[in-house]
Every structure is written in C-alpha cells, then in structure tokens.
C-alpha positions in Angstrom: -30.1 2.8 19.5 -30.7 6.3 17.5 -27.6 8.1 17.1 -28.0 12.0 16.8 -27.6 12.9 13.7 -24.8 15.6 13.4 -25.1 17.9 10.3 -21.5 18.0 8.2 -21.7 20.3 5.4 -18.9 20.4 2.7 -18.8 23.2 0.3 -18.6 22.1 -3.6 -19.0 18.2 -2.8 -22.2 16.1 -3.3 -23.4 14.1 -0.7 -22.7 10.6 -1.3 -25.1 7.8 -2.4 -25.8 4.8 -0.8 -23.1 2.1 -2.6 -24.2 -1.3 -3.9 -22.7 -3.9 -1.9 -18.4 -5.0 5.1 -11.4 4.4 30.3 -8.5 6.3 31.0 -8.6 9.3 33.5 -10.6 12.3 31.9 -8.2 15.5 32.4 -9.2 18.8 31.2 -6.6 21.3 30.1 -6.2 24.8 31.4 -9.7 26.7 31.5 -10.8 29.1 28.7 -13.2 30.6 26.8 -14.3 28.5 23.9 -14.8 30.2 20.6 -17.7 29.4 18.6 -17.2 26.2 16.7 -16.5 26.4 12.9 -18.8 23.6 11.3 -16.5 20.6 10.5 -15.6 20.0 7.2 -16.5 23.3 5.7 -12.9 24.5 4.9 -9.9 22.4 3.4 -6.5 24.8 4.4 -3.9 24.3 2.1 -1.3 26.4 3.6 0.1 26.4 7.4 -1.2 29.6 7.9 -4.8 28.7 7.0 -4.5 25.5 8.9 -3.5 27.4 12.3 -6.3 29.8 11.9 -8.7 26.7 11.3 -7.4 25.3 14.2 -7.6 27.9 16.3 -11.4 28.5 15.3 -11.9 24.6 15.9 -10.3 24.3 19.2 -11.1 25.6 22.4 -8.6 27.4 24.3 -7.8 24.8 26.9 -7.1 21.9 24.6 -4.2 24.2 23.4 -0.3 24.0 23.9 -0.8 20.9 26.2 2.1 20.1 28.1 2.9 16.2 27.5 3.7 14.7 31.0 5.8 11.7 29.3 6.6 8.7 31.5 7.3 4.9 30.9 4.3 3.5 29.6 2.6 0.9 31.7 1.8 -2.6 31.5 -1.7 -1.6 31.2 -1.1 0.7 28.3 0.8 -2.0 26.1 -0.7 -5.3 27.8 1.4 -8.5 26.6 3.4 -6.3 23.8 5.5 -4.5 27.2 7.9 -7.3 26.4 8.7 -6.2 23.3 7.8 -2.4 23.9 9.7 -2.0 27.2 11.4 1.0 26.6 8.7 3.0 25.1 7.3 6.3 26.9 3.5 7.7 26.8 1.6 10.7 27.5 -2.1 11.3 27.3 -3.2 14.2 25.2 -7.0 15.8 26.2 -9.2 15.8 23.1 -13.2 17.1 22.8 -15.7 14.5 23.4 -17.3 15.7 20.1 -15.5 18.1 17.6 -19.0 19.1 16.5 -19.6 21.1 20.1 -15.8 20.9 21.2 -16.4 23.2 24.4 -19.4 20.7 25.7 -18.9 17.7 28.0 -15.6 16.0 29.6 -12.9 15.9 27.4 -11.7 12.0 26.2 -7.9 11.0 26.6 -5.7 10.2 23.6 -2.7 8.2 24.6 0.8 8.7 22.3 3.7 7.0 22.7 7.6 7.6 21.8 11.0 6.1 22.1 13.2 7.8 24.8 15.5 10.3 23.0 18.8 11.7 24.2 20.2 14.9 23.0 18.5 17.6 20.4 15.1 16.9 19.2 14.6 15.7 15.6 13.6 18.1 12.9 10.5 15.9 11.8 7.8 13.8 13.4 6.4 10.7 12.0 3.1 9.6 13.3 2.0 6.1 12.8 -1.2 4.0 12.7 -1.7 0.2 12.4 -5.0 0.5 10.5 -8.0 -1.7 11.7 -9.6 1.1 11.5 -9.3 0.9 15.5 -5.8 -0.5 16.2 -4.2 -0.2 18.9 -0.9 1.7 17.7 1.4 2.5 20.7 3.8 -0.5 19.7 4.7 1.2 16.5 6.9 3.9 17.8 9.4 1.3 18.2 9.6 1.7 14.1 12.1 4.3 15.0 14.7 1.8 16.4 13.7 -1.1 14.0 13.9 0.5 10.8 17.6 2.0 10.5 16.5 4.6 8.0 14.1 6.2 11.0 16.9 6.6 13.4 17.1 10.5 13.4 13.5 10.7 13.3 10.5 11.4 16.1 8.4 8.6 15.8 4.7 8.5 17.4 2.6 5.5 18.4 -0.8 6.3 18.6 -4.2 4.7 20.2 -7.1 6.5 18.5 -10.2 7.5 20.2 -12.0 4.5 21.3 -9.0 2.1 21.5 -6.5 0.5 23.9 -4.9 2.8 26.2 -7.1 5.8 24.8 -10.6 6.9 26.0 -11.9 3.2 25.1 -15.3 2.1 23.6 -16.8 -1.2 24.3 -19.9 -3.3 23.0 -20.1 -5.2 26.1 -20.1 -9.1 25.2 -21.3 -8.7 22.0 -18.0 -9.9 20.1 -17.5 -12.4 22.9 -18.9 -15.8 23.2 -21.0 -15.8 20.5 -21.4 -18.6 18.2 -22.8 -17.7 14.8 -23.5 -20.8 12.6 -21.6 -22.2 9.8 -20.9 -19.6 7.1 -21.9 -22.1 4.7 -25.0 -23.3 6.0 -27.3 -21.1 4.0 -30.6 -22.1 5.1 -33.4 -19.6 6.2 -32.7 -20.6 10.3 -29.0 -20.3 9.6 -29.2 -16.7 8.2 -31.9 -15.7 10.3 -29.6 -16.7 13.5 -26.8 -15.2 11.6 -28.4 -11.6 11.4 -29.8 -11.6 15.0 -26.2 -12.1 16.3 -24.9 -9.1 14.2 -27.7 -7.1 15.0 -27.4 -7.8 18.7 -23.7 -6.8 18.4 -25.1 -3.6 16.6 -27.3 -2.7 19.2 -24.6 -3.6 22.3 -22.3 -1.2 20.1 -24.8 1.8 20.0 -25.4 1.6 24.1 -22.0 2.8 24.5 -21.8 6.7 25.1 -18.6 6.8 22.6 -20.6 5.3 19.8 -21.8 8.6 18.0 -18.2 10.3 18.3 -16.0 7.6 17.1 -15.5 8.1 13.5 -12.6 9.2 11.2 -13.5 12.8 11.3 -13.4 13.2 15.0 -10.1 11.1 14.9 -8.6 13.4 12.1 -9.2 16.4 14.5 -7.5 14.6 17.2 -4.6 13.9 15.5 -4.4 17.6 14.5 -4.3 18.2 18.5 -1.8 16.0 19.0 0.4 17.7 16.2 -0.3 20.9 18.3 0.9 19.0 21.7 4.0 18.0 19.7 4.6 21.5 18.8 4.6 20.7 15.2 3.3 22.7 12.3 3.0 19.6 10.0 3.5 16.1 10.5 4.9 13.0 8.3 2.8 10.0 8.3 3.1 6.2 8.2 -0.3 4.6 8.0 -0.9 0.6 7.4 -4.4 -0.5 5.7 -7.1 1.1 7.3 -4.4 3.7 8.7 -4.4 4.5 4.9 -8.1 5.7 5.0 -7.3 7.9 8.1 -3.9 9.3 6.5 -6.0 10.0 3.1 -8.9 11.6 5.2 -6.4 13.7 7.3 -4.4 14.7 4.3 -8.1 15.6 2.2 -9.5 17.4 5.9 -6.1 19.4 6.6 -3.8 19.4 3.6 -1.7 22.4 4.9 -0.5 20.1 7.6 0.4 17.1 5.4 4.3 16.7 5.3 5.8 13.3 3.9 2.7 10.7 3.8 2.9 7.1 3.3 0.2 4.8 2.9 1.2 1.3 3.1 -1.2 -1.4 1.7 -4.0 1.0 0.9 -7.7 0.8 0.7 -9.7 2.1 -2.0 -9.6 5.8 -0.3 -12.2 7.2 -2.8 -15.0 4.7 -1.9 -17.3 3.8 1.2 -16.3 1.3 3.8 -19.2 -0.9 1.9 -17.1 -0.8 -1.0 -13.8 -1.0 0.3 -14.8 -4.5 2.1 -16.4 -5.7 -1.4 -12.8 -6.1 -2.9 -11.6 -8.9 -0.1 -13.6 -11.9 -0.9 -11.6 -11.9 -4.4 -8.4 -10.5 -2.8 -8.1 -13.1 0.0 -9.3 -16.1 -2.3 -6.5 -14.9 -4.9 -3.8 -14.9 -2.3 -4.7 -18.7 -1.4 -5.1 -19.9 -4.7 -2.4 -18.0 -6.3 0.4 -18.0 -3.2 -0.6 -20.8 -0.8 -1.9 -23.5 -2.4 1.0 -24.2 -5.3 3.4 -23.2 -2.2 2.0 -26.1 -0.1 1.7 -28.4 -2.9 5.7 -28.0 -3.8 5.9 -29.3 0.1 3.7 -32.0 -0.5 6.3 -34.5 0.6 6.5 -32.7 4.0 2.7 -31.5 4.3 1.0 -34.2 2.4 -2.0 -31.7 1.5 -1.8 -32.4 -2.0 0.7 -32.4 -5.2 -1.1 -29.5 -7.1 -2.9 -26.4 -6.0 -6.2 -27.5 -6.9 -5.2 -30.7 -4.6 -4.5 -28.4 -1.8 -7.8 -26.6 -2.1 -9.7 -29.8 -2.2 -8.0 -31.1 1.0 -8.9 -27.4 2.8 -12.5 -28.1 1.5 -12.7 -32.1 2.4 -11.1 -30.8 6.0 -13.5 -28.1 6.2 -16.7 -30.0 5.5 -15.6 -32.6 8.4 -15.1 -29.7 11.0 -18.2 -28.2 9.9 -20.3 -31.4 10.2 -18.4 -32.2 13.8 -16.3 -29.7 15.3 -13.2 -30.9 16.7 -12.0 -30.7 20.5 -8.7 -29.9 21.2 -7.4 -29.1 25.1 -9.0 -25.7 26.0 -10.7 -24.9 22.5 -13.3 -26.1 19.4 -11.9 -26.1 16.0 -14.9 -26.0 13.5 -15.4 -24.7 9.9 -15.4 -21.2 10.7 -12.6 -21.1 12.7 -10.5 -22.8 10.1 -11.5 -20.1 7.6 -10.4 -17.7 10.4 -7.0 -19.2 10.6 -6.7 -19.5 6.8 -7.8 -15.9 6.3 -5.4 -14.9 9.1 -2.5 -16.7 7.3 -2.9 -15.0 4.2 -1.7 -11.6 5.7 1.8 -12.7 5.7 3.5 -15.9 3.9 5.5 -16.2 7.5 2.5 -17.9 8.5 2.0 -20.4 5.8 4.1 -23.2 6.9 1.8 -22.8 10.8 -1.3 -23.0 8.3 0.2 -26.0 6.7 1.2 -27.7 9.5 -2.4 -27.3 11.3 -4.1 -28.5 7.9 -1.8 -31.6 7.8 -2.6 -32.4 11.5 -6.4 -31.7 11.1 -6.4 -34.0 8.0 -4.6 -36.9 10.1 -7.5 -36.1 12.8 -10.2 -36.6 10.3 -8.7 -39.9 9.2 -8.6 -41.1 12.8 -12.2 -39.9 13.4 -13.5 -41.1 9.8 -15.4 -44.4 9.2 -12.3 -46.0 8.9 -10.4 -44.6 11.3 -9.7 -45.6 15.3 -11.5 -42.7 16.9 -9.4 -40.3 19.0 -6.4 -38.7 17.8 -3.0 -39.2 20.0 -2.9 -36.7 22.7 0.6 -35.3 21.5 -0.6 -34.4 18.6 -4.3 -32.8 19.5 -2.1 -30.5 22.2 0.5 -29.6 19.7 -2.6 -28.5 17.4 -4.2 -26.6 19.8 -1.0 -24.5 20.4 -0.6 -23.8 16.9 -4.0 -22.7 16.2 -3.8 -20.4 19.3 -0.7 -18.7 17.7 -2.4 -18.0 14.3 -5.8 -17.1 15.5 -6.4 -13.6 15.3 -6.0 -11.7 18.7 -4.5 -8.2 19.3 -2.3 -9.3 22.4 -4.8 -8.2 25.3 -8.5 -8.9 26.0 -9.4 -5.2 26.4 -7.6 -3.9 23.3 -9.2 -6.9 21.7 -12.8 -5.8 22.8 -12.1 -2.2 22.1 -10.5 -2.9 18.6 -13.5 -4.6 17.7 -16.0 -1.9 19.3 -13.9 0.8 17.3 -13.6 -1.1 13.9 -17.7 -1.3 14.3 -18.2 2.5 15.2 -15.6 4.1 12.9 -16.7 1.9 9.9 -20.4 2.0 10.2 -20.5 5.8 11.1 -18.3 6.9 8.2 -20.0 6.3 5.1 -23.2 4.9 3.8 -24.3 1.0 4.3 -27.0 -1.1 2.4 -29.5 -2.0 5.6 -31.5 -5.0 3.7 -30.9 -8.1 5.0 -32.1 -10.0 1.9 -29.5 -8.1 -0.1 -26.6 -9.3 2.2 -27.9 -12.7 2.0 -28.0 -12.8 -1.1 -24.7 -11.3 -1.6 -23.0 -14.0 0.5 -24.6 -16.7 -1.5 -23.0 -14.7 -4.9 -19.5 -14.0 -3.3 -19.2 -17.4 -1.7 -20.2 -19.4 -4.9 -16.9 -17.5 -6.3 -14.9 -16.8 -3.3 -15.5 -19.5 -0.4 -12.6 -18.7 1.5 -14.7 -15.5 3.2 -17.2 -14.8 0.4 -20.1 -16.7 2.7 -19.0 -14.7 5.4 -20.3 -11.1 3.8 -23.9 -12.1 4.6 -23.1 -11.0 8.4 -22.6 -7.3 8.6 -22.8 -5.4 11.8 -23.3 -2.1 9.7 -26.6 -3.5 7.9 -28.2 -3.1 11.4 -26.1 0.4 12.6 -28.3 3.8 13.2 -26.1 5.6 11.1 -25.9 9.7 11.8 -25.4 12.2 9.2 -21.7 12.5 8.5 -20.2 12.8 5.1 -16.4 12.4 4.7 -14.8 14.8 2.0 -13.8 13.1 -1.5 -10.7 12.0 -1.3 -9.2 14.0 -4.8 -5.7 14.8 -3.8 -6.4 18.6 -4.1 -3.6 20.9 -2.6 -1.7 17.6 -1.4 2.3 17.4 -1.9 4.1 14.2 -3.0 2.9 11.1 -0.9 3.8 7.4 -1.3 1.2 4.5 -1.5 3.2 1.2 -1.3 1.4 -1.9 -2.4 2.0 -5.7 -3.1 0.2 -7.0 -6.1 -1.7 -9.9 -4.3 -2.7 -8.1 -1.2 -5.3 -9.8 0.5 -6.9 -7.4 2.8 -6.6 -4.0 0.6 -6.4 -5.2 -3.1 -4.2 -3.6 -5.4 -7.1 -2.4 -7.4 -8.2 -0.3 -4.6 -4.9 1.0 -4.2 -4.9 1.8 -7.9 -8.1 3.6 -7.3 -6.3 5.9 -4.9 -3.5 6.2 -6.5 -5.6 7.9 -9.4 -7.5 10.1 -7.2 -4.0 11.7 -5.7 -2.2 13.1 -8.4 0.7 13.5 -6.6 1.0 10.4 -5.2 3.8 7.7 -6.3 2.9 4.0 -6.4 5.5 1.6 -4.9 4.2 -1.8 -6.6 5.6 -4.8 -5.1 5.7 -7.8 -7.7 4.9 -11.3 -6.8 4.3 -10.3 -3.1 1.2 -10.6 -1.0 1.8 -10.1 1.9 -0.2 -7.0 3.8 2.1 -4.3 5.6 5.4 -3.8 3.6 7.4 -0.9 5.2 9.8 -2.1 7.7 9.0 -5.9 7.2 12.2 -7.0 5.4 12.2 -5.7 1.6 15.1 -3.8 1.3 13.9 -2.1 -1.8 10.7 -1.1 -0.3 12.6 0.1 2.9 15.2 2.2 0.7 12.4 4.0 -1.4 10.4 5.2 2.1 13.5 5.8 4.0 14.5 8.4 1.6 11.1 9.8 1.1 10.9 10.4 5.0 14.0 11.3 5.8 15.3 13.4 3.1 12.2 14.1 1.1 13.7 12.3 -2.1 10.5 11.8 -4.1 11.0 8.9 -7.0 10.8 10.5 -10.6 7.5 7.8 -11.3 5.9 5.1 -10.1 8.4 2.3 -8.8 8.2 -1.4 -9.1 10.3 -3.8 -6.2 10.4 -7.4 -6.2 8.9 -9.1 -3.4 11.4 -11.4 -1.3 9.8 -14.8 -2.0 8.1 -17.3 -0.2 9.4 -19.1 2.9 11.4 -22.5 2.7 9.1 -25.6 3.5 11.5 -27.0 6.0 9.8 -25.3 9.3 10.7 -24.8 12.7 12.1 -27.2 15.4 8.8 -27.0 17.0 7.1 -27.9 13.8 9.6 -30.7 13.2 7.8 -31.9 16.5 4.8 -31.7 14.7 6.4 -33.4 12.0 7.4 -36.1 14.1 4.0 -37.0 15.6 2.2 -36.8 12.6 4.6 -39.5 11.2 3.4 -41.7 14.1 0.0 -40.7 13.6 -0.3 -41.6 10.1 1.1 -44.8 10.8 -1.3 -45.2 13.5 -4.3 -44.0 11.1 -3.4 -46.7 8.0 -3.2 -49.6 10.8 
C-alpha cells in the first residue's frame, strides 16, 4: 500500500505539520514532444500572460487545444439522473495521468457536460462542482436553465478524475457489504473491529492504480486543461461544499485564471482535511438540536415525537437504543442504530427532508411499541412496507452504484492524499469518545477514519491566503451542518477580496439555486454582471417547512393511527 512519494515544492511557504484531530476509453491527443515539466506548485501566476506561460510549460503539446466532440450524454454517463438531465451534451478531455510527469503513461479522461445552445456562444463560462470531494457533477450543467440568472452563461458540469463518467477509481467492495459495530459500542472489541474495517478499506483503495494521482492538485491542473479545451482565458466557478476547497485551491494555484468565483457552503479552506471534518460533530448536532427537534416538537400532534425539542431528542435516543439492541428487519433492508444516525444526518443537509425524517421516527416509535415487552410482536405489514420506502428515499445515495463506489473511492483518495492525518488509532478512539459524549449524532463515528490508515505521499498544497485574487463570493448559512459557519469565516478572513453572504436563521447546505431569492439575486448579479456588493451581505432564510406532509406521508399518518391503536390495545 505504499504510494510513491511526490516531491512538491512551493516558494515561500512552510510545510504544514500534522493537525491535532476526518473507465472510459483512454484517447490520446495529437502527438508532440513534451517540454520538460516545471515542478508543480513552484509558481503562482497572477496574470493571464503568466498563467499561459505556466500552462505551456506544464502541459505537453498533445494535450493542448483539444477539439471537443460534444454528443448527447449517454445513460451510462448520467445514470439514474438521465430523466432529469436528458438534454445535456457530454464531451471528454484527455488529461495526463500524472501532472508530475505529464508526458509519461496513457492519458486519463475527464468528462464534462453542457446544455445544448443555439446562436452565439455566451461570453463567459461557469464551471461547477458539487463537492464531495469526488461528487459526480455532470448534472450541474442544468443550472444554466434552472437558474434564470444564468440563462446567458455557458455552464459546464464536470466529473473530476476518479469519479463517475471520468476515468474512475474503485476501492472494490471496501465500502459495500461491510457491517461495522454500533458506533455507540465503545468496547475494545468493537473499536478494534471498526478500525480493522477502515484499515481494510484504505488497503483496498490503495490497490487501485489511480490512488496516488487522485488529489486536489492533480484536479486543479485537469480543470485548467478543461479551460484550454473550452478556449477560455479565465473561468468562472460555482463550487458547493467540497467544491469550495477545490475552487479555493484552483484560485490559489492559478490566480491569473480566476474570473468570478462563488464558494457556496464553504469548508475552512485554510486548514487540512482533518481539521475541516473536526467541525462536523458540533455542526450536525447544532442543526438537529436548534432546527429539527423544535420543529418536530411543534408538530407533536402529527408526529407524536415529543412536545419540546429535548423530548424529541430523547425519543430519537430511545428509538435508536432499541434498534441498536435489536435491528429491525423491513422489506429488503435492515435498520439499526447506525443507519438511523445516517438517516438523521442526511436529513440535516436540507430542511425539505425534515418531514421525511419525522415520519420515519414516528413509524419506528410505533414499531418499537409493537416489538417491546408490552407490544403484540410484529408491526402491520403496511407500516413496515411504507417505512422501508421512506428509508430508501432518505438513505444517502448518489443515484447509480458505479457512481456511489467511485465517489467513495475518490473521496477517500482526495481527503487522505491532500493533507496530513493523525495515524494513531488510540487517538481516534479517544477522540470519538470525547466528541460522542458532546455530539452523539455523529461524534462517536469519528473513531473510524480511513485516512488514519492511508500511506500518504509527499503532497503539500499551497496555503489559501487570497493573494492576487479578484473579488469572490462566499455563501453560507448560519447552521450549515456539513460545512460549519465557523469554517467559512476562517476562509473569509484568509481571502481578503472575498464578500461573505450570510443566510440567517437557516441551516441548509447548498444555497445558490435552491430557492432563496436574496441569495440568487446577489450571486446572479455577480456572475452575470460582475456586480460586487460593497460589503458583506445578510440574507434571511426562507423558513422551515410546514408540518403538513405530502399525500404519501398522509398514507403513513393513516397507517400510524391504526398502528398506534393496535399497539395500545
């Protein structure tokens, strides 16, 4: 599992220390002699001319000025999203396998997407990224028609190297079929088994030949090559979540290529990934305690989860304890304590999922009554079947099994390769104990870290300091669970040219194009007109959803009423 060490030098920047803490056909371009590559990261070209000279020195001739063969995206490329993105076109860009030695080896392929257009080409190009890192992003090209303000802009979706329809990485079955112990089980045996599982995942990922060359710096130079293939001197950027890390690194590596950059739901781009993920236990618990639990309590007459936020939290813990002790078999799936945590965590990303989580908890509470000492045994089949449907809808998934696998692999490689991680499992066990005692929703799970078992190469990313950058926007909700507001503030402080758009009384993750008129107006005007607010901006959130559910949830309500009556009899 030894990765080749890559010497990466940066002028004027100290090496970061260990932080105290989470394929397609390969087609070569025209033949040509490759110049001697410049060491990666040794320059920071701040003008278009300097960036072009850097690009020519870095990029073998056969990869330059590629002619893109646009064609309708296939179902294999967009998978189950085909029904939503049936009008998109896709093209492939050949990229060097390893930008440290760009003339060697067979090329990789990066797949990009766009909406078909008629008439003159728009003046600007926005490249998008959904985060992850490693999320398949071809569907984001549809922002061009979904967001009215982008109607006159060329919007490009992208599957980064390692993911989806690009040259894909795999960890085999490392992330499939593994049943870890309950995260609340802190016995030495359970902790040892959990560590063994993530160590096996790290070893399986390292067996993929792409593992040493899937990282942010490689992807930055891939995107610069995509820019060249699109025949643009600069690019605009809309990056969500982990896409803010990638966007900040692109801007730091190549400030001369930066047009109008939007970092939506930003990580702390000034820190390593270990520190980035350290915000999450607190942030997810805050979202649950401040937003979801009081909202569910206000709907107690509907959901029956408790009349106050603490009562709802207590109901969650009681149901979870029952599932941990005795996992529930539903049609086609098993619900245990870990899965309930995952469902709750997923629902925290967007308030639109709050009703779904509340109905699941309500149904599970009734099932536990049937299964408990005073219950009659089995829950009604109608309730079990509907619960299984709701769980499948909310369970995290990227839409197609290959994309799920390649995203997990690319996530692991990128986060583990990009920055240092503590490799002492005893440290992580103690960290999970401490975080779990304070933030039980996800804190205990922090003991299991693939990167704690990853043999990292010598990559050192440049420090994000905002040097030589034009204005950019950072868009952030106050109670974002996945990328905490505190991390976005650190990025805002580091990038002096940034403008922070804070969405108050809001916790959704991913805001632009999601229905907040204030956010959409500020970002639209920035992207289309270059309009930069005079200072930081405050927008109000759009409010939590009504308790009244959909027709499908109404079916659950009817089943629950009958089930509650049966459980009480």
